[in-house]
N, C-alpha and C positions, 0 to 999 in steps of 0.2 A: 767228782769229775774224773779222779785217778781210778775208782772201781769200774766206771764205764768203760774207760780205755782198756783195762785189763780184760774185761769180758769180751771187748771186739777183738783183742789180740789173740785170746784162746779160740775163739770162733774161726779166726783166720787160719791158724795152725791146723785145726781139725779139718776143715776143707782142702788145705794143701796135701794133708795126709790121704784123704779120700780119693783125691786126684790121682795120686800115684798108684793106688790099688785099683783103681777103675779108669783104665784109660780111655774107654769108650763112654762119652757123656751124653746124657739125655738134654733135652731142652731145659729141664728144671735144674739139672747140674749147670748149664751154661749161666742161667740166671743167678745161680748162687755164686758163681765166679765173679760176676760183675759186682755183686753186692761186696764181695770181699774186696775188691780193687777201691771201691768207695770208701770202705772202712779204712784201708791203708793210707788213703789219701787224707782223711779226717786225722788220722793218728799222727801224720807228718806235721799238720797245721797245728794240733794241739802241742806238740812238742816244740815247735818254734815259738808258740806263745809263752810256753814255761821258761823257755830260755831268755826272752826278754824280761819276764818279770825277775828272774834271778839277777839279770844285769842291772836293772833299775835297783832293786834291793841292795846290790853291792855298791852302787853309786851313792845312795841315801846314807848308807853306813860310813862310807869314806867321807861324806860331806859332814856328817855328824861328829866323826873323830876329828876333823879339822876344826870345826867349831869349838869343841871341847878343848883342843889344844890351844887356840887363840884366846879363850876365856882363861884358861889357866896362866898363859903368859901375861895377859892384862892383869890378873890379880897379883902375879909376881911384881909387875912394874909398879902398882898402886902400893904394894908392901914395901917399896923402897929398895927392891933388889935390881938396881940399875948397873950393878958391876958387870963388865964384860966377861969376866973370868967364871961366874956363876950363873949368868943369865944369856941365854942364847935365844935370840929372836928369830922367829921364823920368817921366810921371805914374804909370805902373805902379810903378817902383822907388820913387817917393816914398811911395806907399801902403804898399809892403812894408816900407819903413824905419820909417815911422810906427808901424805895427802892432809892428815889432820893439823900438823904443825903448818903447812903452807897456807891453809885455808883460816887459821885462828885469827880473829880480828884484834887481839891484844897481846899482852905478854903474860897474861895469867890464864892458868888451866881451868879455872872454874867458870868460865864464860862471861865474866863481868866486862861490859863494854865502856872502858873509861872515856874513850873518844865521844861516845853516844851521850853520856852524862854531862860532859863539858859542853857539848853542843846543845844539849837541853837548857842548861843554865844560861848560856849566852842568848838563846831564843827567848827566854822568860825576861831577861834584862831588856832586850830589844823591844818586846811587846810593851813592857812597863813605860819605857821613855816614849814609844810610839803613842800610847793612850795619852800621856802627858802632853806632847806635841800636839795632837788632835784637839784636845780641850783648849790649848793655847790658841790655836788657829781658829776655833770656833768663837772664843772671846774676842780676838782680833777682828773677826768678821762682824761680830754683833757690835762692836765699838766703833767701826768705820762706817756702818749702816745707820747707827743711831746719831742724833744731832748733838753737838757740844752743849754744854749747860749755857754758855755765852749766847748762842743763838736762841736758845728758849728764853732767856732774860730779854733779849732785844725784841723778841715777839711780843713778850708781856708789856714792855715799856712802850710799845706802839699801839696797844689796845686802846688806851684812852682817846687818842686820836681817831681810830676806828669806830668806836661806839659813839663818839660825838657826831661823826658823819651820819651814822644810822639815826641817832636823834634828830638831826637836821632834816634828814630825808623824811622821817616820820611826820615830823611837823608840817613839811611842805605838803605832803599828801593830804593830811586832814584839812590844811587851809584850803587847798583847791578842791577837795571833796566837799567841804561845807559852805565855802564862800566863792566858789568859782562861778564864771558866767552861767554855766549850764547845771547849775546845782540841782540835783535829783534826777538828772538824766545821764549823767557820766559817773565813773567811778576809776579810782587809780588801776592802771594796768596790772596783771598778774606779775609781769616782768619787773616793775618797779617795786612791788611788794616784796617779791622772793629774792630781790638782791639783798634785803636786810638779813638774810640768813648767814650765820657764821658757822661754818663746820667746825666741829671739835677738834679734828685732825689737823686743822689749819693753825689752831691756837695751842693746843696741848700736844707737843712733839714728842717722838720716842727718844728719851734721853737715858743716860746711866747716872743714877741717883745713889749717892753713898748715904746710906740710912743712918750712919753715925753722925754724920755731919749735917745732912739736910733732913731735920726732923720733919716727919709727917708729909713729906713731899708727895708721895705717892697718894696719900689721902686727899690732898688738895688738887692734884691732878684728876682723880676720879671724880670729886665733887664738881670740878669746873667743866668736866665733860658732860655731867648730867644737866648742869644749869644752862649750859649752851645748846644742848639737845632740846631741852624744854622752851628755850626762847625760839628756836627754828620751828618748833611745833605750833607755837603761838602765832608766828609769822604766817605760816601756811594756813591756819585756821582763819586768821583776819582776811587773808586773801580770798579765801573761799566765801566768807561771810559778806564781804563788801561788795562781792559780784552779785549778791541776790538783792534785788531791787526792794522786794517786800519784807526785809529782814527787820527785827524790832530794834528801835533806836537804842534802847537799853543794852542790847547785845553788842552792837557796835561800839557804844561808849565803853564797855568793859574790854573789848578787844584792843581799842585804840589806847586805852589807859595802860594796859599791860606793855604795849609797844613803846610808850613814852616813859614808863618807869624802868624797864629792865636796862637800857644801855648803862646808865651810871651806876646802877646797882650791880651790874656785871663788872664793871670797872672797879668797884670796891671789892668784889669777891676775888679778884686776881691778886690783891695785895699780899694775902696770907701765902699764896703759892710763890710769889716774888720773895717773900721774906724767907721761906725755906731754902730757897736756892742761894740767896745771898746771906746767909747766916753770918759768915766770917766777916764781911765788909760792912756790916751794920753798925750804926752809933745810936747813941740814946736819942730817942725822939724820932725815930725813923719813919714812924706813922705820919708825922707832920710832913716830912719831906716826900712821902708817898703821895699824899694828898695835893700839896702844892705842885708836885711834878705833873700830876694829872691834870690840874687846872692850867698850867703852864702849856701843856701840850694841845689843850683844846683852844687856848687864845692864839697859839701859833698858827693852828690849822685855819683859824679865822682869818688872821691876816694874810696867811699864804695864799688863800683862795681870793681874798677881796684884792689882793695886789695884782692878780691876773685880769687884763683888760677884758677878756671874754665874761668874766663875772661882774667886774664893776660896772660895765656897760649895761648889764640887765637891770640895774637899779634905775635907770631912766625909762625904762618901759612902763607903759600905762598900768598893766596889770600888776607890776611889782610894787608901783606906788600906792595902788589901791590895797594891796595886802599890808603895806606898812602902815597905811592909816588905820587898818582894823587892829593890828596888834600893837601898834604904838600910837593910840590916841592922846592928843595934848600933851606930848613929850614923854609919856609914861608907858612902859612895856605892860601890856596885858596879856599874859600867856593864857588866862582863863578863857579867851575867846575859842580856843581850841583845846584847852586842857581844863575843862570844868571840874574834874575830880582832883586837881591838884597833884597829879602823879609826878610831874617833873619837880615840882618843890619837895615833895616827899623823897624823891631819889637823891636830890642835892643835899638834903638833910642827912640821909644815911651816909653819903659820901663824907660830909663834914664830921659827922659822928665817929667815924672810924678813928680819927686822930684824937678827938676828944676822950673818947672812952678807953684808949688804949694809953694815952700820954697824959690826959688831963688838960691839954692845950687845945682850944678851939681854933681852928683855922678860918679867921673871919676875913683877912684881907691877903693880897698878893702885890708885891711891888710890880709896878708898871714895866720897869726897865728888864726884869728878870726874863720873861718870855721873849721880848723884843730882840735883846741883845743875843740871846741864843739863836734866834732866826738868823739875824744878820751874820753871826759866826758861821752858821751852817751854809749860808750862801757863799761865803768867803772860801770856806774849806772846799766847797763843791765847784769852786771857780765859777759861779753864776754871776749874773749882773749884780752890780751894786744896788741894794734896796735901801741902803741908809737914808738917801734923799726922800724916799717915800714917807719914812717915819719923821726925820729930823728936819727935812726941807733942804733947799739948795739955793746958792746965790744965783743971780740972774746971769745969763748968757746972751750971746749975740742972738740965738734962735728962740730962746724961751725967757719969760720974766721971772723974776725972784718970786719964790712961793715958800710957805712956812712948812709944808709937811703936814701929814694927817694928824699928827699929835698936838699940833698948835693951831689949828683952824679955829677962828673966833667969830667970822662972820661969812655971809654968802659970798662977798668978793673974793676972799682968800680961798673959799672952796672952789670957786669957778677957776682961779689961777691954778690950784692944785690939780684939777680935772684936766686942764689944758696942758699943763707940763707933763702930766702922766700920760698924755695922748688918750685919754678917755672920751674927749669931746673935742670938736673942732671950734676954732675961735670965732664963731659967728654968733649973731645976736639970738638966733632961734635957740641954738643949743645953750647959751648963756642963760636964758630964761628958763630952760628946762633943768640946768643945774642949780639955778636959785630955788625952784620948786622942790627939787629933791632936798636941797640943804634944810628946807623947812621941816621936813620930816625926820632927817638925820641929825639935827641940831643937838637934841638932847644926848644923843650917843657921842658925837663929836666934842661936845663941851665936857663930858664925863672923862674923856680920854686924857684932859688936861691934867687931872689929878696923878701925882706921882705914886699914890697908894690906891688901889682898887679894892672895893668890897667884892669878895668872890662871887656873892649870889647876884649881886646887880650887875657886874660885868658879864656874868654868864647870860642873863636875861637879854642883855643888849645884843651880844654877838649871835645869840641863838634866833632872835626875831629878825636880824638882818640876813643871815645865812639861810633861814628857812624861806624868806621872802624872794632870795635870789634863786633858790633851788626850785621854786614853783614853775620856773620856765623850762625846767628839764623833767617834770613829772608828765608822763603821758596818760591820758584819759581814754577810757573805753565807753562807747555808747551802750546802755542797757538794751535798747531795741535791737542793735547789731548782734549783740551776744545772743539773744533770745532767738533771732532768726537763724543764727548759725547752728544753734542747738536743735 
């Protein structure tokens, strides 16, 4: 670039000298003069560029010198030369150091953030206690949604009554299906059949079980759920089979046999679950207590229903008396009329064997006053009407004559008085005759009640026969022809 500029400069000088020697210019000379002017303008432009480059270079050198000076001062400071007599700090570095000191987050020069570490530790501790609080809240939520063990125990203790009612309804349906007026033309309605179903979730509640105290509780819960599910399946299958007019008699007998056997069997299977929850409060021979308590609740259910006027009055109906004559001929209970396979007797044996196999003691009898006193006490606690006269009798009043009570009726006359005092019948001759007719069928049952100690099997047969005869009045029947036409 410099050689080109020198050449243009020499050419310009030569042209200028030529112009002095030759004042008269030709056209060619004028053209050469214009070119020399352009070269002079280019030279001026190149010189300005060179000047700018020199200025930039000087600035770069000055900046480099300042940086080196600052670096040297920093090295002196780091070497511990902080004495003002030997260490003179530049204005530029002083400003930088002031900014650094004003923006440093702690008192240390190595950049270690003490407040940040403390904050991190506090955050970790807060997170730890937050997790503990969350788990405690979840446990509290689970415990408040689950049922207490006492509620589960009360549900299990009510099951003997529930399954006894299922057994009564099953017997009533079979009686009406096999011995009803329209035998072979009608069948029990699906509604009556499926009411027998017992949902597992209604029996086995969600509870908190301490596995150290309630041994095998979860295992018993699982087994009971499966048994109830199977029972519900059998109810549904029987409901479907009985609706088919041409189904085989053996199939229906097997279906009905399952429904007759299962109620008392399921009652027995609840005992182990109940034992696992009551482990602390159990005494020796608790198996006998479980069985006796189950029979007591069945007997209480019988008297509770029989005491109601709407139920007792059903005994006077013609159809009910006919059913009683079928299952209680000549004063003896004959459950084989609708239980040819002996499934009820087999389930009773299973229930009784639970006590004998576990404790060696066979539950053969039950004291009469045990279930009755409990029933009277329950009415008193619930502030219901006094049912003591129903069992024990009452003295004569201005409105009603003296009557013995159901536990001491000895003849038809006393039974008629009992029915009048309990408002089951009116005191007219026609209904007195009906009462005397009914007594002829109930006499074996009423006479057996006089005994202070009852045989468990015998009393169960009596109350089951009477309750089933009453329940036939509430079993709806469906005509096969109507069903087929609807289909």
